[in-house]
C-alpha positions in Angstrom: 102.4 145.4 98.7 104.3 142.4 97.4 102.6 139.3 96.0 103.2 137.2 99.1 101.7 139.7 101.4 98.8 140.4 99.1 98.0 136.7 99.1 98.1 136.6 102.9 96.0 139.8 103.1 93.3 138.4 100.8 93.1 135.1 102.7 92.8 136.7 106.2 90.3 139.3 105.0 88.1 136.3 104.3 88.8 134.7 107.7 88.1 138.0 109.5 85.0 138.6 107.5 86.4 142.0 106.4 86.8 143.3 109.9 88.2 146.8 110.6 90.8 145.3 112.9 92.1 143.2 110.0 92.3 146.3 107.7 94.2 148.2 110.4 96.8 145.4 110.8 97.3 145.2 107.1 97.8 148.9 106.8 99.8 149.8 109.9 103.5 150.6 109.8 103.6 150.6 113.6 105.8 147.7 114.7 104.8 148.2 118.3 101.2 147.8 117.5 102.0 144.6 115.5 104.1 143.2 118.4 101.3 143.9 120.8 99.0 141.6 118.8 101.5 138.8 119.3 101.3 138.9 123.1 97.7 140.2 123.7 95.3 137.6 125.0 92.4 136.3 122.9 93.7 137.4 119.5 92.4 135.6 116.4 94.9 133.4 114.6 94.6 135.5 111.5 95.6 138.6 113.5 98.7 136.9 115.0 99.6 135.7 111.5 99.4 139.1 109.9 101.4 140.7 112.7 104.1 137.9 112.7 104.4 138.0 108.9 104.8 141.7 108.8 107.3 141.8 111.7 109.2 138.8 110.3 109.6 140.3 106.9 110.8 143.5 108.5 113.5 141.6 110.4 111.8 142.1 113.8 112.7 139.1 115.9 109.7 139.4 118.2 107.9 137.5 115.5 110.1 134.4 115.8 108.0 132.2 118.2 104.7 132.9 116.4 106.2 132.2 113.0 107.7 128.9 114.2 104.3 127.9 115.5 102.7 128.8 112.2 105.4 126.9 110.3 104.2 123.8 112.0 100.4 124.5 111.5 98.0 122.0 109.8 97.0 124.7 107.3 99.5 124.7 104.4 98.8 128.3 103.6 99.9 129.4 107.1 103.0 127.3 106.7 103.9 129.0 103.5 103.5 132.5 104.9 105.5 131.6 108.0 108.3 130.1 105.9 108.5 133.1 103.7 108.7 135.5 106.7 111.2 133.2 108.6 113.5 133.2 105.6 113.6 137.0 105.7 113.7 137.3 109.5 117.4 136.5 109.7 117.2 135.0 113.2 119.9 132.6 114.1 117.4 130.4 115.8 115.5 129.7 112.6 117.6 126.8 111.2 117.5 124.9 114.5 113.8 125.4 114.8 113.2 124.3 111.2 115.5 121.3 111.7 113.6 120.3 114.8 110.2 120.5 113.0 111.5 118.6 109.9 113.0 115.7 111.9 110.1 115.3 114.3 108.7 111.9 113.4 105.4 112.7 115.1 104.9 115.7 112.9 106.0 114.4 109.5 102.7 115.3 108.0 103.6 118.9 108.6 107.3 118.8 107.7 107.1 119.9 104.0 107.5 123.6 104.7 110.3 123.2 107.3 112.1 121.0 104.8 111.8 123.6 102.1 112.8 126.4 104.5 116.0 124.4 105.5 116.9 124.2 101.8 116.4 128.0 101.3 118.4 128.8 104.5 121.5 126.7 103.5 122.4 126.6 107.2 124.8 124.1 108.8 121.7 122.3 110.1 120.1 121.9 106.7 122.0 118.9 105.2 122.0 116.7 108.4 118.3 117.4 109.0 117.3 116.6 105.4 119.4 113.4 105.4 117.8 112.3 108.7 114.3 113.1 107.6 114.8 111.4 104.2 116.3 108.2 105.8 113.2 107.8 107.9 110.9 108.3 104.9 112.5 105.7 102.8 110.8 102.9 104.8 108.4 100.7 102.9 104.8 102.0 102.8 105.8 105.4 104.0 102.9 107.8 103.2 104.8 111.1 103.2 106.4 110.8 99.8 106.0 114.5 99.1 108.1 115.3 102.2 110.7 112.8 101.0 110.7 114.4 97.5 111.2 117.8 99.0 114.2 116.3 101.0 115.7 114.8 97.8 115.2 118.1 95.8 116.6 120.1 98.7 119.7 117.9 99.1 120.3 118.2 95.3 120.1 122.0 95.6 122.5 122.0 98.6 124.9 119.8 96.6 126.6 118.3 99.7 128.3 115.0 99.1 127.3 113.7 102.6 123.9 113.1 101.0 125.1 110.6 98.5 124.2 107.4 100.3 120.6 108.5 101.1 120.1 109.8 97.6 121.3 106.5 96.2 118.8 104.7 98.4 116.1 107.1 97.3 116.8 106.2 93.7 115.1 102.8 94.3 111.8 104.4 95.2 109.6 104.9 92.1 108.3 108.3 93.1 111.7 109.6 94.1 114.0 108.0 91.5 114.1 110.8 88.9 114.6 113.5 91.5 117.3 111.4 93.2 119.2 111.0 90.0 119.0 114.7 89.3 120.1 115.4 92.9 123.1 113.0 92.7 124.3 114.7 89.5 124.5 118.0 91.5 126.7 116.7 94.3 130.2 118.0 94.7 
């Protein structure tokens, strides 16, 4: 069991109060049983999360929709596990979904993990989505500076010169200036 799955398993054991159903989902190698959890009515969120994580990490695209919902969840731990599994799922829909979540102005509070996933994916959608999100977050009194910082860092890692204007603008923001300077130094 890898560290990411161990962390998820420990967390959901607590949520499930150590239920036998939880232990079965953690232990099973039966992808059909895991996929059934995703579509069965009245399943606990922890059960859907385990099933989607396990299927996503195994490359089973039946997990996609559940993982995208979890990527946009209010609980950061669920977002982390969903992002990890989506990065391993290798589904061509993932970059578009992450870009849609990252650029949704109504969901900015939950955009940190979609932004980080876009950076990891290095997809054609990544740079335009990060630029768009960062431009919006450079407004005065914007409270989501951590999301803006993730955009700056991601654009630096991606190294695409299209990000130069927005990174230069980010350099004027006290919380972003050091990261913006580092990102600008990495552009091609």
